[in-house]
C-alpha positions in Angstrom: 28.9 -27.1 -114.2 28.2 -26.7 -110.5 30.8 -25.0 -108.4 33.1 -27.5 -106.7 33.8 -26.6 -103.1 37.5 -26.7 -102.3 38.1 -28.8 -99.1 40.0 -26.9 -96.4 43.0 -29.3 -96.6 43.4 -28.6 -100.3 42.9 -24.8 -99.8 46.1 -24.8 -97.7 48.2 -26.4 -100.4 50.6 -24.0 -102.1 50.0 -23.9 -105.9 53.6 -25.0 -106.5 52.9 -28.3 -104.7 50.1 -29.4 -107.1 52.0 -31.0 -110.0 49.0 -31.9 -112.1 48.9 -34.2 -115.2 46.3 -34.9 -117.8 46.3 -38.6 -118.9 44.8 -39.4 -122.3 43.5 -42.9 -123.0 41.2 -44.4 -125.6 38.7 -47.2 -125.2 36.7 -49.3 -127.7 33.3 -48.3 -126.2 31.5 -46.0 -123.7 30.9 -49.0 -121.4 34.5 -49.9 -121.3 35.6 -46.2 -120.9 33.1 -45.7 -118.0 34.3 -48.9 -116.2 38.0 -47.7 -116.6 37.2 -44.2 -115.3 35.1 -45.4 -112.4 37.8 -47.8 -111.3 40.6 -45.2 -111.5 38.5 -42.5 -109.7 37.3 -44.9 -107.1 40.9 -46.0 -106.4 41.9 -42.3 -106.1 44.4 -42.6 -108.9 42.5 -39.9 -110.8 40.4 -37.0 -109.6 38.2 -37.0 -112.6 37.8 -38.6 -116.0 36.0 -37.1 -119.0 34.6 -39.4 -121.6 34.5 -38.0 -125.2 32.6 -40.4 -127.5 32.8 -40.1 -131.2 36.6 -40.3 -131.6 37.9 -42.2 -134.6 41.4 -43.7 -134.6 43.3 -44.5 -137.8 46.5 -46.4 -136.9 48.9 -49.1 -138.0 48.6 -52.4 -136.2 50.2 -55.7 -137.1 51.2 -54.5 -140.6 47.8 -53.1 -141.6 46.1 -49.7 -141.3 43.1 -49.9 -139.0 40.2 -47.5 -138.8 38.1 -47.8 -135.6 35.6 -45.8 -133.5 36.8 -45.1 -130.0 36.0 -43.1 -126.9 38.6 -40.6 -125.8 39.2 -40.5 -122.0 40.9 -37.5 -120.4 41.9 -38.1 -116.8 43.1 -35.5 -114.3 45.7 -36.6 -111.6 48.9 -35.7 -109.9 52.3 -36.4 -111.5 53.3 -38.8 -108.7 50.3 -41.0 -109.4 50.9 -41.4 -113.1 53.0 -44.6 -112.8 50.3 -46.3 -110.6 47.5 -45.0 -112.8 49.2 -46.3 -115.9 49.9 -49.7 -114.3 46.3 -50.1 -113.2 44.9 -48.9 -116.6 47.1 -51.5 -118.3 45.7 -54.2 -116.0 42.1 -53.2 -116.7 42.2 -52.3 -120.4 41.0 -54.8 -123.0 43.6 -53.6 -125.6 46.9 -55.4 -126.0 48.7 -52.1 -126.3 46.4 -49.4 -124.9 47.1 -45.7 -125.4 48.1 -44.1 -122.0 49.8 -40.7 -122.4 50.6 -38.2 -119.7 50.8 -34.5 -120.4 52.1 -32.0 -117.9 49.7 -29.2 -116.9 51.5 -25.9 -117.2 48.9 -23.7 -115.5 45.3 -23.7 -114.4 42.8 -22.6 -111.8 44.4 -22.8 -108.4 41.2 -24.1 -106.8 40.9 -26.9 -109.5 44.5 -27.9 -109.1 44.1 -28.1 -105.4 40.9 -30.2 -105.9 42.9 -32.6 -108.0 45.4 -33.0 -105.2 42.7 -33.5 -102.5 40.8 -36.0 -104.6 43.7 -38.2 -105.4 46.2 -40.2 -103.4 45.8 -41.2 -99.8 
């Protein structure tokens, strides 16, 4: 992966101010996953989205056990943007009840965390 330069504004952010989150979501296909990620990154709700094809979900839905191929999406964002990201994902997602789960980032590369902050929000 190429080295990502840290913008000067992000370099001045103290590490404690970067409250990063990873948001997990699934999609029915790579095309749908890519469209979701492109929209969320373009709207600065996420700094990055990683698509992981080949996931398989077994779940209970409407009284029956389902077994479906999916694409896992891992988004990187700031905690303050999770509500807006979730709302937008729910608007765009084709599922009736899409998986959108936020997980706090306990630690990480200071430069990467700063990049998340610089790449998201206004």
